[in-house]
Legacy VTK file of the C-alpha trace (Angstrom):
# vtk DataFile Version 3.0
C-alpha trace
ASCII
DATASET POLYDATA
POINTS 215 float
-37.988 -14.166 -48.508
-37.544 -11.488 -45.862
-40.066 -11.442 -43.011
-41.362 -8.289 -41.309
-42.759 -8.092 -37.784
-44.593 -5.176 -36.169
-43.001 -4.820 -32.735
-45.776 -2.472 -31.623
-48.108 -5.486 -31.740
-47.557 -7.682 -28.667
-47.893 -11.004 -30.478
-45.857 -9.923 -33.482
-43.162 -8.560 -31.181
-42.659 -11.867 -29.385
-42.577 -13.790 -32.653
-40.373 -11.245 -34.382
-37.783 -11.118 -31.627
-37.659 -14.920 -31.521
-37.225 -15.137 -35.289
-34.650 -12.339 -35.323
-32.602 -14.034 -32.600
-32.703 -17.314 -34.522
-31.634 -15.554 -37.707
-28.674 -13.881 -35.974
-27.556 -17.226 -34.548
-27.689 -18.706 -38.064
-25.369 -15.971 -39.292
-28.087 -14.031 -41.115
-28.847 -10.302 -41.169
-31.675 -8.514 -39.381
-32.935 -4.933 -39.390
-33.864 -3.411 -36.047
-34.985 -0.020 -34.725
-32.637 2.015 -32.542
-32.845 5.377 -30.790
-31.279 7.088 -33.821
-32.117 5.313 -37.112
-32.788 1.749 -38.232
-29.780 -0.513 -38.147
-28.760 -3.668 -39.988
-27.196 -6.148 -37.622
-25.297 -9.434 -37.518
-23.542 -11.619 -34.970
-20.419 -9.633 -34.093
-18.425 -12.859 -33.710
-19.280 -14.262 -37.148
-16.817 -12.907 -39.738
-19.004 -14.294 -42.519
-22.102 -12.525 -41.212
-20.229 -9.247 -40.739
-18.883 -9.614 -44.267
-22.443 -10.087 -45.525
-23.469 -6.949 -43.647
-20.772 -4.882 -45.334
-21.674 -6.370 -48.714
-25.385 -5.623 -48.222
-24.524 -1.987 -47.551
-22.040 -1.797 -50.408
-19.049 -0.894 -48.262
-15.624 -2.379 -47.618
-13.629 -3.328 -44.515
-12.083 0.154 -44.488
-15.398 1.282 -42.927
-15.760 -1.197 -40.036
-19.050 -1.822 -38.298
-19.778 -0.547 -34.798
-20.958 -2.984 -32.123
-24.152 -2.612 -30.098
-24.567 -4.239 -26.691
-27.511 -4.745 -24.353
-25.790 -3.954 -21.052
-22.746 -1.991 -19.869
-21.594 -5.161 -18.103
-20.874 -6.653 -21.535
-17.985 -4.221 -21.881
-15.899 -6.236 -19.420
-15.559 -9.035 -21.964
-15.018 -6.793 -24.980
-12.607 -4.001 -24.115
-9.268 -3.512 -22.393
-7.469 -0.474 -20.975
-10.879 1.148 -20.463
-10.195 4.281 -18.386
-12.269 5.575 -15.496
-13.333 8.559 -17.594
-14.870 6.140 -20.095
-16.885 4.463 -17.332
-18.040 7.933 -16.269
-19.336 8.506 -19.810
-21.080 5.127 -19.776
-22.755 5.945 -16.457
-23.900 9.342 -17.708
-25.058 8.595 -21.248
-25.869 4.883 -21.642
-28.210 3.689 -22.859
-28.172 6.480 -25.392
-26.639 8.069 -28.441
-22.967 7.951 -27.426
-20.504 5.626 -29.149
-17.168 4.944 -27.475
-14.076 3.869 -29.405
-11.991 1.618 -27.155
-9.290 -1.012 -27.469
-10.839 -4.445 -27.788
-9.626 -7.546 -26.033
-6.879 -9.041 -28.234
-8.231 -12.526 -27.603
-11.564 -11.833 -29.304
-12.203 -13.894 -32.430
-13.963 -11.383 -34.647
-13.369 -9.390 -37.802
-15.331 -6.159 -37.928
-13.145 -4.605 -40.626
-9.999 -2.500 -40.449
-10.353 -1.501 -36.787
-6.638 -1.391 -35.848
-7.358 -3.129 -32.576
-10.273 -0.922 -31.551
-14.048 -1.262 -31.430
-16.758 1.395 -31.600
-19.350 0.287 -29.056
-22.719 1.611 -27.893
-25.785 0.639 -25.880
-28.861 2.029 -27.664
-31.860 3.506 -25.870
-34.518 1.382 -27.568
-36.415 -1.477 -25.889
-36.593 -3.688 -28.985
-32.883 -3.323 -29.679
-31.963 -3.978 -26.044
-34.199 -7.062 -25.885
-32.608 -8.553 -28.994
-29.079 -7.703 -27.851
-29.744 -9.224 -24.443
-30.861 -12.420 -26.140
-28.062 -12.831 -28.702
-25.149 -10.820 -27.304
-23.039 -8.195 -29.079
-24.062 -7.410 -32.644
-22.270 -5.608 -35.418
-24.818 -2.938 -36.345
-24.592 -0.224 -38.966
-27.259 2.104 -40.340
-29.657 0.120 -42.538
-28.981 1.971 -45.770
-26.946 1.504 -48.893
-23.706 3.434 -48.601
-24.219 6.961 -49.902
-27.989 6.907 -49.307
-29.875 8.535 -46.404
-30.043 6.612 -43.134
-33.575 5.188 -42.747
-36.006 6.475 -40.136
-38.582 3.811 -41.050
-38.453 0.090 -41.555
-39.975 0.485 -45.001
-37.159 2.793 -46.092
-34.620 0.215 -44.939
-36.472 -2.570 -46.740
-36.604 -0.586 -49.971
-32.805 -0.385 -49.924
-31.767 -3.757 -48.531
-34.610 -6.029 -49.670
-34.072 -9.769 -49.377
-30.469 -9.425 -48.200
-32.176 -9.277 -44.783
-33.875 -12.272 -43.148
-35.973 -10.447 -40.538
-37.190 -6.859 -40.320
-38.309 -5.642 -36.882
-40.624 -2.688 -37.520
-40.941 -0.420 -34.499
-42.418 2.526 -36.374
-40.538 5.757 -37.135
-37.360 6.256 -35.133
-36.867 9.428 -33.047
-34.680 11.163 -35.603
-31.681 11.072 -37.882
-29.180 12.778 -35.575
-26.395 10.177 -35.238
-24.680 9.184 -32.043
-21.714 11.199 -30.899
-18.415 9.304 -31.091
-15.731 9.676 -28.424
-12.324 7.994 -28.609
-11.225 6.790 -25.166
-8.047 5.003 -26.276
-5.700 7.878 -25.400
-4.739 9.843 -22.314
-7.741 12.175 -22.763
-11.105 11.514 -24.439
-11.470 12.943 -27.940
-14.770 13.808 -29.637
-14.454 12.351 -33.134
-18.009 13.120 -34.284
-20.473 15.550 -32.770
-23.977 14.126 -32.728
-26.876 13.763 -30.328
-24.668 14.506 -27.309
-22.777 17.758 -27.785
-19.347 18.683 -26.476
-20.758 20.877 -23.700
-22.795 17.982 -22.305
-19.821 15.647 -22.529
-17.547 18.120 -20.744
-19.881 18.152 -17.755
-18.693 14.569 -17.228
-15.173 14.701 -18.723
-13.934 18.314 -18.537
-10.696 17.492 -20.361
-12.533 16.348 -23.515
-10.774 17.395 -26.698
-12.408 17.850 -30.104
-10.774 16.304 -33.153
-9.723 18.850 -35.725
LINES 1 216
215 0 1 2 3 4 5 6 7 8 9 10 11 12 13 14 15 16 17 18 19 20 21 22 23 24 25 26 27 28 29 30 31 32 33 34 35 36 37 38 39 40 41 42 43 44 45 46 47 48 49 50 51 52 53 54 55 56 57 58 59 60 61 62 63 64 65 66 67 68 69 70 71 72 73 74 75 76 77 78 79 80 81 82 83 84 85 86 87 88 89 90 91 92 93 94 95 96 97 98 99 100 101 102 103 104 105 106 107 108 109 110 111 112 113 114 115 116 117 118 119 120 121 122 123 124 125 126 127 128 129 130 131 132 133 134 135 136 137 138 139 140 141 142 143 144 145 146 147 148 149 150 151 152 153 154 155 156 157 158 159 160 161 162 163 164 165 166 167 168 169 170 171 172 173 174 175 176 177 178 179 180 181 182 183 184 185 186 187 188 189 190 191 192 193 194 195 196 197 198 199 200 201 202 203 204 205 206 207 208 209 210 211 212 213 214
């Protein structure tokens, strides 16, 4: 039976974060609020848990899960060939609604889907998410909806779709909005905006003037 905790209540928040961290370590799924929409998350280093996440959403490995982290310092252990322009974007927009696609360390034992040696990584601007990520480390996190359905702005909407496939629901109230994060690919010689979202191209170009926009 899935458990729900109100993270706006001090006691419930402590209990909920503890239970969510325990669930992640057991390889189970949790739903958490972010600065965009609610996400469903699993231990990024557990292929079984990531597989369960994709199954719960009704999607295949051809749509790999992004990874959320609790600190920019975590990047040092996750990515390689990370250019200075990418660090400039991190400094300017993290925590926040900017996802960076980078080459991951080849030694990492994970299976996020068909990533072709890359990882889409972000640090969200939400205290509950950051606290959980700081406790358990990198998590594979995707929007907490069934594929093809709207991304949930409330915990209840996520629960109506995912039900008991989730062990713990962290309810932080309505999220700020449904505008997704912007996605920038930093694997090439110049950064490329793959998806326009909460951070537009003009804002990004203030930091990386040579930004290109994918056609």
